C-alpha positions in Angstrom: 10.5 12.1 21.4 10.5 10.6 17.6 9.2 6.7 17.6 10.8 4.9 14.7 8.6 2.4 13.6 10.1 -0.8 14.1 11.0 -2.8 10.3 9.9 -5.8 10.0 11.9 -9.3 8.8 11.4 -10.1 5.0 10.0 -13.6 6.1 7.0 -11.8 8.8 6.3 -9.3 5.1 5.4 -13.2 2.9 3.4 -15.1 6.3 1.1 -11.3 5.9 1.0 -11.6 2.2 0.1 -14.8 2.0 -3.8 -12.9 2.7 -2.8 -10.0 0.8 -4.0 -10.5 -3.0 -1.8 -8.9 -5.3 0.7 -7.9 -2.7 4.3 -8.5 -3.4 7.5 -6.9 -1.4 9.6 -6.0 -4.3 12.8 -3.7 -3.2 11.8 -3.0 -0.5 8.5 -2.3 -0.8 4.8 -3.4 -0.7 3.8 -3.5 -4.5 0.3 -3.4 -5.8 -0.8 -2.8 -9.3 -4.6 -2.8 -10.1 -6.3 -2.1 -13.5 -9.2 -0.1 -13.8 -11.7 0.2 -16.9 -10.9 4.1 -17.4 -9.2 7.3 -15.9 -12.2 7.7 -13.9 -12.2 4.8 -11.9 -9.2 4.9 -11.5 -9.4 8.5 -9.7 -12.1 6.9 -7.6 -10.2 4.5 -6.8 -7.3 7.3 -5.7 -9.7 9.4 -4.1 -10.8 6.3 -2.5 -7.3 5.7 -0.7 -7.0 8.8 0.1 -9.1 9.3 2.7 -8.3 5.7 3.9 -4.5 7.2 4.1 -5.0 10.1 5.5 -8.3 7.8 8.3 -4.4 6.3 9.5 -2.1 8.9 8.9 0.2 6.3 6.6 0.9 7.7 2.8 1.7 5.2 0.0 3.6 6.0 -2.8 0.9 6.1 -6.1 1.4 5.7 -9.6 -1.5 6.4 -12.0 -1.2 5.8 -16.2 -4.8 5.6 -17.3 -6.5 3.0 -15.7 -3.8 1.7 -13.8 -2.8 2.5 -10.3 0.5 1.0 -9.1 0.8 0.9 -5.0 4.0 1.1 -3.2 4.1 1.4 0.6 6.9 1.2 2.7 7.2 3.4 5.9 9.4 6.8 6.3 10.2 6.5 9.8 11.6 3.1 9.4 14.4 3.6 6.9 11.8 2.9 3.9 11.6 0.1 4.7 7.4 -2.4 5.3 6.0 -2.1 9.5 2.8 -3.3 10.7 1.7 0.4 9.4 2.1 -1.0 5.7 0.6 -3.9 6.5 -2.2 -2.2 8.2 -3.2 -0.3 5.3 -2.4 -2.2 2.4 -5.5 -4.4 3.8 -7.7 -1.4 4.3 -6.6 -0.7 0.5 -7.6 -4.6 -0.1 -11.1 -3.6 1.1 -11.7 -1.0 -1.1 -10.5 -2.2 -4.6 -11.7 -4.5 -7.4 -9.0 -4.8 -10.1 
């Protein structure tokens, strides 16, 4: 049986973002920018993030440009909308990083 995650309402997302430093809602996805000292530090973060994403079985959109990492989170099986699964991943990412 295929289970579709329940998309959150905008007010629910906005309330959750209060506890997530630097995360915003952008075009229906959670968005966060990180800036690191150099490319190597950005890659270390991406690798740590990859381990967390695998454990949660939820994988973000990642863009890396030298020392900058951009993350976008949405849930594919909820029509690429934000669900609690995205908020859980954002919280886990927040615990990893120092931007």
